[in-house]
C-alpha positions in Angstrom: -6.6 18.2 8.8 -4.5 19.2 5.8 -1.2 18.8 7.8 -2.3 15.5 9.2 -2.9 14.1 5.6 0.6 15.4 4.6 2.2 13.5 7.6 0.3 10.3 6.7 1.5 10.6 3.1 5.1 11.0 4.2 4.8 8.0 6.5 3.5 5.9 3.6 6.3 7.0 1.3 8.9 6.2 3.9 7.4 2.7 4.4 7.1 2.9 8.1 4.6 3.6 10.8 4.4 6.3 13.5 5.5 3.7 16.0 8.6 2.7 14.1 9.5 6.4 13.6 9.5 6.9 17.4 11.8 3.8 17.9 14.4 4.9 15.4 17.6 5.8 17.3 18.9 9.3 17.1 22.1 9.5 15.0 25.2 10.0 17.1 27.0 13.3 16.5 30.1 13.1 14.4 33.1 13.9 16.6 36.4 14.6 14.8 39.5 12.9 16.0 41.5 15.6 17.8 45.2 15.0 18.3 48.3 17.0 18.7 50.4 16.3 15.6 53.7 17.8 14.3 51.6 20.0 12.0 49.3 21.3 14.7 52.2 21.7 17.1 53.9 23.9 14.5 50.8 26.0 14.0 50.4 26.5 17.8 54.0 27.4 18.3 53.7 30.1 15.6 50.9 31.7 17.5 53.0 31.8 20.7 56.1 33.0 18.9 54.2 35.8 17.3 52.8 37.2 20.5 55.7 36.7 22.9 57.9 39.1 21.0 55.0 41.6 20.4 55.1 44.4 22.9 52.0 46.2 21.8 49.1 46.4 22.2 49.6 45.8 25.9 47.5 45.8 29.1 49.9 46.3 32.0 47.5 46.0 34.9 49.9 47.6 37.4 49.3 50.0 40.2 51.1 53.4 39.7 52.9 54.7 42.8 54.1 57.8 41.0 55.2 58.9 37.5 58.4 56.7 37.7 56.2 53.6 37.3 55.4 54.6 33.7 57.6 52.7 31.4 57.4 50.4 28.4 56.3 46.8 29.0 59.8 45.5 27.9 61.4 47.7 30.6 59.0 46.7 33.3 58.9 43.0 32.4 61.9 42.0 30.4 61.0 38.3 30.6 57.2 38.5 30.1 56.5 41.7 28.2 54.5 40.4 25.1 51.2 38.7 24.4 49.0 41.7 25.4 49.4 41.0 29.2 51.8 39.4 31.6 50.0 36.2 32.3 49.5 35.5 28.6 53.2 35.9 28.1 53.9 33.4 30.9 51.7 30.7 29.4 53.0 31.5 26.0 56.4 30.5 27.2 54.9 27.4 28.8 53.4 26.5 25.4 56.7 26.8 23.7 58.4 24.6 26.3 55.6 22.0 26.1 55.7 21.9 22.3 59.5 21.6 22.2 59.4 18.8 24.7 56.7 16.9 22.6 58.3 17.6 19.2 62.1 18.4 19.5 62.4 18.5 15.7 59.5 21.0 15.2 60.4 23.4 12.4 60.5 26.3 14.8 62.8 24.6 17.3 65.8 26.9 16.8 63.6 30.0 16.9 61.9 28.7 20.1 65.2 28.0 21.8 66.6 31.4 20.8 63.6 33.3 22.2 63.5 31.3 25.4 67.2 31.8 26.0 66.8 35.6 25.4 63.9 36.0 27.8 64.5 33.5 30.6 67.7 34.8 32.0 68.6 35.3 35.7 68.8 39.0 35.2 65.4 39.3 33.6 63.8 37.1 36.2 65.3 39.1 39.0 63.7 42.2 37.6 60.4 40.4 37.4 60.8 39.5 41.1 61.6 43.1 42.0 58.3 44.2 40.4 56.4 42.0 42.9 58.5 43.4 45.8 57.1 46.9 45.2 54.6 47.8 47.9 51.9 48.7 45.4 52.1 45.5 43.3 52.6 42.7 45.8 49.3 41.1 44.7 50.0 41.6 41.0 48.5 38.7 38.9 47.0 37.0 42.0 46.3 34.1 41.5 46.0 33.4 37.7 49.4 34.6 36.7 50.9 33.0 39.8 49.4 29.6 38.7 50.9 29.9 35.2 54.4 30.6 36.6 54.2 27.3 38.5 52.9 25.5 35.4 56.0 26.8 33.5 58.2 25.7 36.3 56.6 22.2 36.4 57.1 21.8 32.6 60.8 22.6 32.9 61.2 20.5 36.0 60.0 17.4 34.1 62.3 18.0 31.0 65.7 16.3 30.7 67.2 18.9 28.3 70.4 20.9 29.0 69.0 24.2 27.8 65.7 23.5 29.6 67.5 23.0 32.8 69.2 26.4 32.3 65.9 28.1 32.0 64.6 26.0 34.9 67.4 27.4 37.1 66.8 31.0 35.8 63.2 31.1 36.9 63.7 29.6 40.4 63.6 33.0 42.2 60.2 33.9 40.6 58.9 30.4 41.2 60.0 30.6 44.9 58.3 34.0 45.3 55.0 32.7 43.8 55.1 29.6 46.0 55.5 31.7 49.1 52.7 34.0 47.9 50.3 31.0 47.7 51.4 29.8 51.1 50.8 33.3 52.6 47.5 34.0 50.8 45.5 30.7 50.9 45.1 30.6 54.7 43.7 34.2 54.6 41.2 33.5 51.9 38.0 33.0 53.9 35.8 32.2 50.8 36.8 30.8 47.4 36.3 32.9 44.3 33.9 31.2 42.1 33.9 33.3 38.9 34.6 32.2 35.3 37.6 34.5 34.8 41.1 35.0 36.1 40.6 35.1 39.8 38.9 31.6 40.0 40.4 29.9 43.0 39.9 26.3 41.9 41.8 26.9 38.6 44.8 28.3 40.5 44.7 25.5 43.0 44.7 22.8 40.3 47.8 24.2 38.5 49.6 24.8 41.8 48.8 21.2 42.9 50.3 19.7 39.8 53.5 21.8 40.4 53.6 20.7 44.1 53.4 17.1 43.1 56.0 17.4 40.3 58.5 19.2 42.6 57.6 17.3 45.8 56.7 20.5 47.6 54.7 18.8 50.3 53.9 22.0 52.3 52.2 23.5 49.3 50.4 20.3 48.4 49.1 19.8 51.9 47.9 23.3 52.1 46.1 23.1 48.8 44.4 19.8 49.8 43.2 21.4 53.1 41.9 24.5 51.5 40.2 22.6 48.6 38.4 20.4 51.1 37.5 23.3 53.2 36.2 25.3 50.2 34.4 22.7 48.2 33.8 19.3 49.9 30.3 20.1 51.1 29.2 21.6 47.8 26.2 19.9 46.1 24.1 20.6 43.0 26.3 23.1 41.2 24.1 25.0 38.8 25.7 24.1 35.5 22.6 25.4 33.7 23.6 28.9 34.8 26.8 28.6 32.7 28.3 30.2 30.8 28.3 33.9 31.8 29.0 36.2 28.9 32.8 36.6 29.5 33.7 33.2 31.0 36.8 31.4 29.9 36.6 29.0 32.9 33.7 27.0 34.1 33.1 27.7 37.9 31.5 24.2 38.3 34.1 22.2 36.3 37.1 24.0 37.7 35.9 23.0 41.2 35.5 19.4 40.0 39.1 19.6 38.5 40.8 20.4 41.8 38.6 17.9 43.7 39.6 15.1 41.3 43.2 15.7 42.4 42.8 15.9 46.2 40.2 13.1 46.6 40.8 9.4 45.9 38.8 7.7 43.2 36.0 6.4 45.3 35.7 9.6 47.3 35.6 11.7 44.2 33.0 9.5 42.5 30.7 10.0 45.6 31.4 13.7 45.7 30.9 14.3 42.0 27.6 12.4 41.9 26.2 14.9 44.4 28.0 18.0 43.1 27.3 17.8 39.4 24.5 15.3 38.6 23.4 17.2 35.4 26.7 17.6 33.7 25.4 15.8 30.5 23.4 18.9 29.7 26.4 21.0 28.8 26.8 22.2 25.3 29.7 24.1 23.7 29.6 27.9 24.0 28.9 30.1 21.0 31.1 33.1 20.2 29.3 36.0 18.5 32.3 38.2 17.8 35.9 37.0 17.9 37.3 40.5 17.5 35.9 41.4 21.0 38.5 40.5 23.6 35.9 39.6 26.2 33.4 37.7 24.0 36.2 35.6 22.6 36.7 34.3 26.1 34.0 31.7 25.3 36.4 29.9 22.9 38.7 29.6 25.9 35.8 28.2 27.9 35.3 25.4 25.4 39.0 24.5 25.8 39.0 24.7 29.6 35.8 22.6 29.9 37.5 20.0 27.6 40.6 19.7 29.7 38.6 19.3 32.9 36.3 16.7 31.2 39.4 14.7 30.1 41.0 15.1 33.5 38.0 13.9 35.6 37.3 11.0 33.2 40.4 9.3 34.8 38.5 8.9 38.0 35.0 8.2 36.5 35.6 5.1 34.4 31.9 4.3 34.0 31.3 7.7 32.4 34.6 8.0 30.6 33.2 7.6 27.1 30.5 10.2 27.6 32.9 12.6 29.2 35.5 12.3 26.5 32.9 12.7 23.8 31.6 15.9 25.4 35.2 17.1 25.7 35.7 16.4 22.0 32.6 18.4 21.1 33.9 21.4 23.0 37.3 21.1 21.3 35.8 20.8 17.9 33.7 23.9 18.4 36.7 26.2 19.0 39.9 24.5 17.7 39.4 25.7 14.1 38.9 29.2 15.4 42.1 29.9 17.2 43.7 31.3 14.1 40.8 33.7 13.5 43.2 36.4 12.4 42.4 38.7 15.4 44.9 39.3 18.2 42.0 39.4 20.8 42.0 35.6 20.7 45.2 34.5 19.0 47.5 35.9 21.8 46.2 33.3 24.3 44.0 30.7 22.9 46.8 28.5 21.6 47.9 27.9 25.2 44.4 26.8 26.2 44.1 24.5 23.2 47.4 23.0 24.0 46.6 22.5 27.6 43.3 20.7 26.6 45.2 18.5 24.1 47.8 17.7 26.8 45.0 16.6 29.2 43.6 14.3 26.4 47.1 12.7 26.0 47.3 12.0 29.8 43.9 10.2 29.6 45.1 8.0 26.8 
């Protein structure tokens, strides 16, 4: 009875009734305006520059055939030896190319060009190719690192810059190797891999699709469409409430939606998405408990990867565009201030994920 009297007193003081309280609209969350600017581009480039030239700590991930396989990262991977692991070095190079394209006068422009020229040479790339030719490492970086190689090639393909075209020519042997690996592997993959980490099939297909479109590689594009339809077209009711798992940096549900938004036309995708992910509005940004833990900080990456998919699929869901982009912005705002946490566990790769999400937002606009 005491608490009831307190409530009535508050209602009287506020000058409203219980009915009017119920009708008051909930305040809309404040979503910051998230844009790629020269200042933010400079900050992101510094993160990539810091890690690309940093050889240690390093996680090689190779299979040792004998003692001769033991060598320093720079000797094994003269092009992509930094950033803790091979795939992070690859998408670190992609980040620098992307930023240099967007802001040719970025303060770090000369440093970026010097580093890319030093790493992306024909000799270095040939040694990277030779690594994949080893019988013990033919599946090295399948398929996450493969996908980032094609993203780097796509970025260079669409850049009318003399130096950029030199780097483009230099990486062609590795690019061709990766394309053939996709063409050989995808028909043999009986079931898609639906995890929230590196081996997620849908993520790799989406990046490879964009490359195939940009370079007019029709064989690869047709194969990706066939496999994506085969893997995902009949899927319904993806359990988004089960996400995220503790170490996710990709959303199994949203990555699937991302590739299907590419291979299906607008009407077909709208029909598919309505059945596949009817409860997408319930997603909330992931919380990171410890950014010094290399696995737990994956969840910052999840916020960025969710954002880029939400921006991407909004192009084919015009009626839900405002909701999708607002949700994407919430995810970006949660983790964007954290990419310079001061710990290498996140800093060596999160800049690339943030940049990819910002690039997806730019395409939507």
